[in-house]
Backbone as CSV, one residue per row, in Angstrom:
resi,resn,N_x,N_y,N_z,CA_x,CA_y,CA_z,C_x,C_y,C_z
1,MET,13.637,-12.507,3.641,12.770,-12.403,4.800,11.968,-13.689,4.961
2,THR,12.513,-14.608,5.696,11.844,-15.880,5.892,11.127,-15.974,7.223
3,SER,11.315,-14.994,8.076,10.659,-15.056,9.381,9.173,-14.734,9.244
4,LYS,8.385,-15.434,10.036,6.941,-15.210,10.027,6.650,-13.894,10.737
5,PRO,5.880,-13.019,10.089,5.569,-11.741,10.740,4.695,-11.954,11.980
6,ILE,4.873,-11.087,12.931,4.046,-11.173,14.136,2.704,-10.505,13.849
7,PRO,1.680,-10.842,14.601,0.381,-10.180,14.408,0.525,-8.674,14.597
8,GLN,-0.227,-7.920,13.834,-0.069,-6.467,13.899,-0.388,-5.913,15.277
9,GLN,-1.320,-6.534,15.994,-1.646,-6.049,17.335,-0.423,-6.151,18.244
10,GLU,0.266,-7.274,18.175,1.465,-7.473,18.988,2.563,-6.498,18.563
11,PHE,2.732,-6.345,17.265,3.721,-5.411,16.726,3.472,-3.992,17.238
12,LEU,2.221,-3.550,17.177,1.884,-2.196,17.618,2.072,-2.034,19.130
13,ARG,1.646,-3.010,19.897,1.817,-2.926,21.355,3.299,-2.907,21.730
14,ASP,4.088,-3.745,21.055,5.531,-3.752,21.301,6.159,-2.417,20.928
15,ALA,5.724,-1.841,19.815,6.259,-0.549,19.375,5.911,0.550,20.373
16,MET,4.670,0.577,20.833,4.275,1.595,21.820,5.072,1.437,23.108
17,ALA,5.304,0.208,23.516,6.083,-0.038,24.732,7.535,0.401,24.538
18,ALA,8.120,0.060,23.400,9.513,0.433,23.125,9.693,1.942,23.091
19,LEU,8.677,2.645,22.600,8.739,4.106,22.516,8.211,4.769,23.781
20,ASP,7.672,3.966,24.698,7.092,4.464,25.944,6.039,5.539,25.662
21,MET,5.096,5.189,24.781,4.056,6.124,24.366,2.669,5.566,24.657
22,THR,1.750,6.468,24.921,0.340,6.104,25.036,-0.222,5.926,23.626
23,ARG,-1.426,5.429,23.536,-2.060,5.290,22.215,-2.192,6.646,21.521
24,ASP,-2.591,7.654,22.268,-2.725,8.988,21.665,-1.382,9.502,21.155
25,GLN,-0.346,9.356,21.957,0.988,9.821,21.548,1.483,9.046,20.331
26,PHE,1.284,7.745,20.335,1.750,6.908,19.243,1.005,7.233,17.946
27,ALA,-0.303,7.375,18.027,-1.092,7.726,16.843,-0.594,9.046,16.260
28,ASP,-0.345,10.016,17.122,0.165,11.306,16.664,1.544,11.146,16.015
29,ARG,2.402,10.335,16.612,3.765,10.141,16.097,3.777,9.502,14.712
30,ILE,2.872,8.553,14.474,2.852,7.890,13.170,1.890,8.556,12.187
31,GLY,1.266,9.645,12.607,0.436,10.432,11.696,-0.900,9.809,11.346
32,THR,-1.504,9.157,12.323,-2.827,8.581,12.095,-3.754,8.992,13.229
33,SER,-5.000,8.672,13.086,-5.958,9.021,14.139,-5.950,7.944,15.219
34,ARG,-6.384,8.321,16.386,-6.505,7.365,17.488,-7.510,6.275,17.116
35,ARG,-8.567,6.656,16.438,-9.585,5.678,16.035,-8.998,4.625,15.088
36,ARG,-8.197,5.058,14.114,-7.590,4.097,13.191,-6.644,3.165,13.949
37,LEU,-5.840,3.720,14.855,-4.947,2.890,15.661,-5.755,1.876,16.470
38,ASP,-6.833,2.326,17.083,-7.680,1.412,17.852,-8.223,0.291,16.967
39,ASN,-8.599,0.593,15.728,-9.089,-0.424,14.793,-7.991,-1.418,14.434
40,TRP,-6.765,-0.949,14.316,-5.632,-1.827,14.032,-5.356,-2.767,15.210
41,LEU,-5.675,-2.302,16.423,-5.401,-3.079,17.625,-6.500,-4.081,17.993
42,LEU,-7.626,-4.005,17.330,-8.717,-4.938,17.611,-8.335,-6.350,17.198
43,PRO,-8.946,-7.359,17.820,-8.710,-8.737,17.371,-9.074,-8.866,15.886
44,SER,-8.320,-9.673,15.167,-8.505,-9.760,13.718,-9.879,-10.287,13.306
45,ASP,-10.580,-10.945,14.212,-11.923,-11.428,13.878,-13.019,-10.447,14.298
46,SER,-12.628,-9.280,14.760,-13.588,-8.257,15.177,-14.131,-7.517,13.951
47,LYS,-15.368,-7.082,14.045,-16.009,-6.368,12.937,-15.276,-5.071,12.584
48,GLY,-14.735,-4.387,13.585,-14.069,-3.113,13.350,-12.595,-3.216,12.988
49,PHE,-12.044,-4.431,13.002,-10.625,-4.623,12.714,-10.280,-4.121,11.312
50,ARG,-9.125,-3.468,11.215,-8.600,-3.031,9.924,-7.149,-3.461,9.827
51,GLU,-6.777,-3.956,8.674,-5.408,-4.372,8.394,-4.559,-3.134,8.109
52,MET,-3.354,-3.084,8.690,-2.433,-1.983,8.384,-1.869,-2.190,6.989
53,ASP,-1.651,-1.094,6.266,-1.012,-1.251,4.968,0.497,-1.350,5.153
54,GLU,1.179,-1.806,4.126,2.622,-2.061,4.215,3.405,-0.797,4.565
55,MET,2.948,0.360,4.114,3.652,1.598,4.410,3.665,1.877,5.911
56,ALA,2.575,1.593,6.598,2.525,1.791,8.047,3.528,0.881,8.748
57,TRP,3.576,-0.394,8.334,4.548,-1.325,8.908,5.966,-0.786,8.724
58,LYS,6.280,-0.367,7.512,7.635,0.115,7.212,7.971,1.373,7.998
59,PHE,7.012,2.293,8.089,7.257,3.546,8.806,7.517,3.281,10.292
60,ILE,6.724,2.426,10.892,6.902,2.120,12.317,8.238,1.406,12.540
61,ARG,8.583,0.483,11.650,9.899,-0.175,11.754,11.030,0.836,11.642
62,GLU,10.879,1.809,10.766,11.896,2.853,10.602,12.040,3.663,11.888
63,ILE,10.936,4.047,12.483,10.980,4.781,13.761,11.699,3.952,14.809
64,LEU,11.344,2.678,14.899,11.956,1.804,15.903,13.456,1.605,15.663
65,SER,13.866,1.598,14.416,15.288,1.391,14.116,16.147,2.566,14.572
66,HIS,15.529,3.719,14.786,16.248,4.907,15.232,15.982,5.237,16.694
67,THR,15.412,4.278,17.408,15.060,4.480,18.815,16.018,3.664,19.677
68,PRO,16.715,4.313,20.609,17.587,3.538,21.512,16.757,2.544,22.318
69,ARG,17.278,1.371,22.495,16.607,0.331,23.271,16.733,0.623,24.767
70,LYS,15.664,0.266,25.497,15.686,0.443,26.948,16.658,-0.551,27.569
71,ALA,17.283,-0.132,28.649,18.246,-1.017,29.347,17.528,-2.082,30.130
């Protein structure tokens, strides 16, 4: 894995778009609270920002790998 990871905010927004889900729907799908998702989406220099743990990254990637791509 030599590719540079994308910022988590971009990753999450792309995932929600690919799944065509709102923040509430996406938070429910990945088993987290809306508040935690909102904290993950904050700019990284924000006081409320929280880093996603590796398990969240892997779980979301797994969901996306089983999702048909939009035409």
